[in-house]
C-alpha positions in Angstrom: 49.1 307.0 147.0 48.0 309.3 144.2 45.6 306.9 143.0 43.6 307.0 146.6 43.8 310.9 146.6 42.7 311.1 143.1 39.8 308.6 144.0 38.9 310.8 147.3 38.9 313.8 145.3 36.6 312.5 142.5 34.1 311.3 145.6 34.3 314.8 146.9 33.5 316.5 143.5 30.7 313.6 142.9 29.2 314.6 146.6 29.3 318.4 145.9 27.6 318.1 142.5 24.9 316.0 144.4 24.7 318.5 146.9 24.1 321.5 144.3 21.8 319.3 142.3 19.7 318.5 145.3 19.4 322.4 146.2 18.3 323.5 142.7 15.5 320.5 142.9 14.6 321.8 146.3 14.4 325.5 145.1 12.1 324.3 141.8 10.1 322.6 144.0 9.8 325.7 146.2 9.1 328.1 143.6 6.6 325.9 142.2 4.6 325.3 145.3 4.4 328.9 146.1 5.0 331.1 143.3 3.6 328.5 140.5 1.3 330.3 137.7 -0.1 326.6 136.1 -3.0 326.5 138.3 -4.4 330.2 137.3 -3.2 329.3 133.6 -5.3 326.2 133.5 -8.3 328.1 135.0 -8.4 330.7 132.1 -7.7 327.6 129.6 -10.8 325.7 131.1 -13.2 327.8 132.2 -12.7 330.9 130.2 -12.3 329.5 127.0 -13.5 325.9 127.7 -13.1 323.0 124.7 -10.3 322.9 122.3 -11.3 320.7 119.4 -8.8 321.2 116.1 -10.2 323.7 114.1 -12.8 325.0 116.6 -12.8 328.6 117.7 -11.7 327.2 121.2 -8.3 326.2 119.8 -8.1 329.2 118.1 -8.6 331.1 121.5 -6.4 328.6 123.3 -3.5 329.3 120.8 -3.6 333.3 121.3 -4.1 332.8 125.1 -1.0 330.6 125.4 1.1 332.4 122.9 0.1 335.6 124.9 1.1 334.4 128.5 4.2 332.8 127.0 5.4 336.2 125.9 5.0 337.6 129.0 7.7 335.2 130.4 10.3 337.4 128.9 11.8 334.3 126.8 14.1 334.6 123.9 11.6 333.6 121.4 7.6 333.0 121.2 6.2 331.9 118.0 3.3 330.0 116.3 4.1 327.0 113.8 1.3 326.3 110.7 0.2 323.0 111.2 -3.6 321.9 108.7 -5.4 320.2 111.3 -9.3 318.3 110.7 -12.1 320.2 111.3 -14.7 317.8 112.8 -18.0 318.8 114.4 -20.1 316.7 117.0 -23.7 318.4 115.7 -26.9 317.9 117.8 -26.8 315.6 120.9 -26.7 312.2 120.2 -29.8 309.8 120.4 -30.1 306.3 121.1 -32.4 303.6 122.8 -33.2 299.9 122.5 -37.0 298.2 122.3 -37.7 295.4 123.9 -41.3 294.5 123.9 -43.3 297.3 125.9 -40.1 298.6 127.4 -37.4 301.0 126.6 -34.0 301.7 127.5 -33.0 305.1 126.8 -29.0 304.9 126.3 -26.6 307.6 127.1 -24.0 307.7 123.9 -21.8 310.3 122.3 -20.5 310.1 118.7 -16.8 308.9 118.5 -14.2 311.4 116.8 -14.4 311.5 113.1 -17.0 309.3 113.1 -19.7 309.8 110.2 -23.5 310.5 111.0 -26.4 307.9 110.7 -28.9 308.9 108.1 -30.8 312.1 108.7 -34.0 310.2 110.6 -31.6 307.7 112.4 -30.9 304.4 112.0 -32.6 301.0 113.4 -31.1 297.8 113.5 -31.0 294.6 115.4 -27.7 294.6 118.0 -24.9 291.7 118.2 -22.8 292.1 121.1 -19.0 290.4 120.7 -16.2 290.9 123.2 -13.5 291.6 121.1 -12.5 292.6 116.9 -11.2 288.5 116.7 -14.8 287.4 118.3 -16.4 289.7 115.3 -14.5 288.5 112.8 -15.1 284.9 113.6 -19.0 285.5 113.4 -19.0 286.1 109.6 -20.5 288.7 107.3 -23.6 286.5 107.0 -24.2 286.9 110.9 -23.3 290.7 110.9 -24.5 291.8 108.0 -27.6 294.6 108.6 -27.2 294.5 112.3 -25.5 296.9 114.6 -22.3 295.8 116.7 -22.0 296.3 120.7 -18.5 296.3 121.4 -19.0 295.4 125.2 -14.9 294.3 126.7 -14.4 296.5 129.6 -11.0 297.8 131.1 -9.6 295.0 133.0 -9.6 296.1 136.7 -7.3 293.8 137.7 -4.4 295.8 136.3 -3.1 298.3 138.6 -1.7 300.4 135.9 -4.7 301.6 134.6 -3.1 302.6 131.2 -2.5 298.6 130.8 -6.0 298.2 130.9 -6.8 301.2 128.4 -4.6 299.4 125.9 -5.9 296.1 126.6 -9.7 297.2 125.2 -9.2 300.3 123.0 -8.5 298.4 119.7 -12.4 298.1 119.9 -12.8 302.1 119.7 -10.1 302.5 117.5 -11.0 299.8 114.6 -14.3 298.7 115.7 -16.0 300.8 112.9 -13.3 299.7 110.1 -13.6 296.2 110.9 -17.9 295.8 111.4 -18.5 297.9 107.8 -15.9 295.4 106.3 -18.5 292.3 107.4 -21.7 294.8 106.3 -22.8 296.1 109.8 -24.7 299.3 109.9 -23.3 300.4 112.9 -21.7 300.2 115.9 -21.3 300.9 119.7 -18.3 300.8 121.8 -18.6 300.5 125.7 -16.3 303.7 127.2 -12.8 303.5 128.0 -13.8 303.6 131.8 -13.0 301.9 134.8 -15.9 303.0 136.6 -19.5 302.5 136.6 -21.1 305.6 135.7 -23.6 307.7 132.8 -20.9 309.3 131.5 -19.9 308.1 127.6 -16.3 308.5 126.6 -15.5 309.8 123.2 -11.9 309.2 121.3 -11.2 308.8 117.9 -12.2 306.0 115.4 -10.2 305.2 112.5 -11.6 304.0 109.2 -8.3 303.3 107.6 -8.7 303.4 103.9 -12.0 302.6 104.0 -14.4 304.5 101.3 -16.2 307.3 102.4 -19.2 305.9 101.1 -18.7 302.7 103.3 -17.8 304.1 106.5 -20.3 303.7 109.2 -21.8 305.6 112.5 -19.9 304.8 115.6 -20.6 306.0 119.2 -19.4 305.3 122.7 -22.2 304.0 125.6 -21.4 304.8 129.3 -20.6 301.7 130.9 -23.6 301.8 133.2 -25.8 301.6 130.3 -23.0 299.1 128.5 -24.0 296.7 131.6 -27.6 297.1 131.0 -27.3 296.7 127.3 -26.1 293.6 127.6 -28.8 292.1 130.4 -31.4 293.3 127.9 -30.0 291.1 125.3 -29.7 288.4 127.1 -33.4 287.7 127.6 -34.3 290.0 124.4 -31.5 288.8 122.1 -33.6 290.3 118.8 -34.2 293.9 120.6 -33.8 296.7 118.2 -31.9 299.8 118.4 -32.6 303.0 117.5 -29.8 305.5 117.0 -29.0 309.2 115.3 -26.2 311.1 115.1 -25.4 314.5 113.2 -21.6 314.5 113.5 -19.6 315.9 110.0 -16.5 316.3 108.8 -15.4 319.5 107.4 -11.8 319.0 106.0 -8.5 320.5 107.0 -8.0 324.1 108.6 -5.4 326.1 109.7 -4.3 325.9 113.1 -1.0 326.0 115.3 1.5 324.8 117.6 2.4 327.0 120.1 6.3 327.3 121.0 8.3 329.4 123.5 12.2 328.9 124.0 15.0 329.8 126.4 18.4 330.2 124.2 20.8 328.0 125.7 24.1 329.5 126.9 26.7 326.7 126.0 24.9 324.5 123.3 22.3 326.7 121.7 21.9 324.5 118.7 20.8 321.5 120.8 17.6 321.4 122.0 15.6 320.0 125.3 11.6 320.1 124.5 9.0 319.7 127.0 5.3 319.8 125.6 1.8 318.6 125.9 -1.3 318.8 123.3 -3.6 321.9 123.5 -6.5 320.5 121.7 -8.8 318.8 123.7 -12.1 316.9 123.0 -15.7 318.8 123.0 -17.3 317.1 125.8 -15.7 318.7 129.0 -12.8 321.5 128.8 -10.0 318.9 128.7 -8.3 320.2 132.1 -6.7 316.9 132.5 -6.0 315.9 128.8 -4.5 317.6 128.3 -4.8 321.5 129.6 -2.4 320.3 132.3 0.6 319.1 130.1 0.7 322.3 128.2 0.8 324.7 131.8 3.1 322.4 133.1 5.2 322.9 130.0 5.1 326.6 130.3 5.7 326.1 134.1 9.1 325.0 133.5 10.2 327.8 131.4 8.5 329.9 134.0 10.2 328.4 136.8 13.9 328.9 135.2 12.9 332.5 134.6 11.7 333.1 138.2 15.3 331.4 139.3 17.5 333.2 136.8 18.6 329.6 135.5 20.3 330.0 132.3 20.4 326.8 130.4 23.4 325.1 128.8 20.9 323.8 126.2 17.9 325.5 124.5 14.8 324.9 126.5 12.1 324.8 124.2 8.2 324.5 125.3 5.5 323.0 122.4 2.1 323.0 123.1 1.0 320.8 120.1 -2.0 321.0 118.4 -4.2 318.0 117.0 -3.1 315.1 119.1 -6.8 313.6 119.6 -7.7 313.0 116.3 -4.9 313.0 114.0 -1.2 314.0 115.5 -0.9 316.4 113.1 1.0 318.8 115.3 3.3 316.2 116.1 3.9 315.5 112.8 4.1 319.0 111.4 6.4 319.8 114.4 8.9 316.8 113.1 8.8 317.9 109.4 9.8 321.4 110.1 12.7 320.7 112.9 14.2 318.1 110.0 13.9 320.7 107.3 16.0 323.4 109.4 18.1 320.6 110.6 17.7 321.0 114.6 19.2 318.6 116.7 17.2 317.9 119.7 18.3 315.6 122.5 16.0 315.4 124.8 12.2 315.5 124.7 9.6 315.2 127.4 5.9 315.0 127.3 3.2 315.5 130.1 -0.1 313.8 128.4 -1.2 311.8 131.4 -3.6 314.2 133.3 -2.2 316.6 136.3 -2.6 314.4 139.3 0.1 313.7 141.4 3.4 313.1 140.1 5.1 309.5 140.4 8.3 309.4 138.0 9.1 308.9 134.4 9.1 306.5 131.9 11.6 306.7 129.1 12.6 305.2 125.7 16.3 305.2 126.2 19.2 303.1 125.6 21.2 301.5 128.5 24.2 303.8 128.9 21.8 307.0 129.5 19.3 304.8 131.3 22.1 304.1 133.6 22.7 307.8 134.2 18.8 308.5 134.6 18.8 305.7 137.4 21.9 307.6 139.4 19.5 310.8 139.7 16.7 308.8 141.2 18.0 309.4 144.9 17.6 313.3 144.0 13.8 312.7 143.6 13.0 310.5 146.2 12.2 313.2 148.8 9.3 314.4 146.2 7.9 310.9 145.9 9.0 310.6 142.8 10.0 306.6 142.7 9.1 305.4 139.1 12.3 305.5 136.7 11.8 302.9 134.1 11.8 301.9 130.1 8.5 302.5 128.3 6.2 304.6 126.3 7.3 308.7 126.3 4.3 310.6 124.5 2.3 310.8 121.4 3.4 314.2 119.9 7.3 313.5 120.9 6.9 310.1 119.1 7.8 311.3 115.6 10.8 313.7 116.5 13.6 312.3 115.6 17.6 313.0 116.2 20.9 311.5 115.4 20.5 311.0 119.3 18.0 311.4 121.4 16.2 310.3 124.7 12.2 310.9 125.3 10.6 310.5 128.5 7.0 310.9 129.5 5.8 312.0 133.1 4.0 309.4 134.9 1.5 310.9 137.4 -0.8 308.4 139.8 -3.3 307.2 137.0 -6.1 305.5 139.6 -8.5 308.5 138.3 -7.4 309.3 135.1 -9.8 307.3 133.2 -12.9 308.3 135.1 -12.5 311.6 133.2 -10.4 310.6 130.1 -12.4 311.9 127.1 -15.3 312.9 129.0 -17.8 315.7 130.2 -16.0 315.7 133.5 -12.7 316.3 132.2 -13.3 319.8 134.3 -11.1 322.1 136.0 -12.8 321.0 139.3 -11.1 318.0 138.9 -7.6 319.1 139.0 -5.7 319.6 142.6 -3.5 322.5 142.6 -0.8 321.2 144.4 -0.9 317.8 142.3 -0.2 319.9 139.3 2.3 322.1 141.0 4.3 318.9 141.7 3.8 317.7 138.1 5.9 320.8 136.6 8.4 320.9 139.2 9.3 317.1 138.8 9.0 317.9 134.8 11.4 321.2 135.7 14.0 319.1 137.7 14.2 316.4 135.2 15.0 319.2 132.2 17.4 320.4 134.6 19.4 317.3 135.0 19.6 317.0 131.1 20.3 320.2 130.6 23.3 320.0 133.4 24.8 316.8 132.1 23.6 316.3 128.7 23.1 312.5 127.0 25.9 310.1 126.7 
């Protein structure tokens, strides 16, 4: 009889807690959709400040603006964390065209981040088209030396998960110049990481590894439309030559900052829950989706708790990381400083997949904590958040280590993300206000639950 009574009381308490949590998630969503500040914050960050490439004036203005907005929230602490970042400049608009017979095909290109420049007057070379790094290596130096390598493997449209399609071909952008240079190529052209066929080249970082500076070759992205056109030209004119010129340059490391704001925990102030995005962006658009959205959503998590009068048990910290795009120096510096101070993080959540409608979360998590997360899933279903699975969390929180930590990444609908990713159309007009706000509410809801129940 006592056992039956105890079980009844337990179920009653569980029902009461679930009801209380559901009410809190409702309050979070109502406030985000009616009083949210993330959309006007993003409008200023995008339209008044613009691109925020590490080491640029835009990045410095982004730091000053977001710090000021966090200070206006009345948080317990707002501060800047010094970090040295690479300063790379694109230079003049890039030029490329292919001459075949009496005809000429102008190509829409952009330098890849951290690429070296071409010679001052540009370079001219025959083109060799490949679909993969393995195909390049199979050709050998005798077939590659003195030529420009054209990597033309598209994102696979069969993958519903577009990040899987991206992961399936991004190695040609990140490693193409390094591997082609080893075989004597004079430059590389890489098909843009984009599922749509358009005339916008998409930049992104290329990594030379330990290749000596004198042996590095220039690398650029070409739009998907022109990649298709170039491939057709090479079928009928295999000896066609390309003219290619870009003036980008690397200027060493300069001082920048991570921006940090926090609400001190009432019960476990020394245990930290982190929410963040990266403040830097590429220089072609204004970085609204990548990753202005993640930054303002992280700021909104703190703003929501302040508006609702919620005092967290754990310290809730928003971090706007600098230099995710071309070095991850902000994430690495944050972890180094956290380790030096002996800080303990129990949960970290990153938003770096665009400001589109949220669909759920991916977790780097053990079985016990995944079981707890799955128990929370019914609380999210009224908001169409159904995706709760193990997977990658985020680049900036990747280096973060603690004795025991759960990491997560917000997963928005990704079908349109790569239309804008690293391109000139990553601009404020491509962001939907309600979708952005719903993403912030989803993040605040998950943070609230981890704050209430901790980790196992």
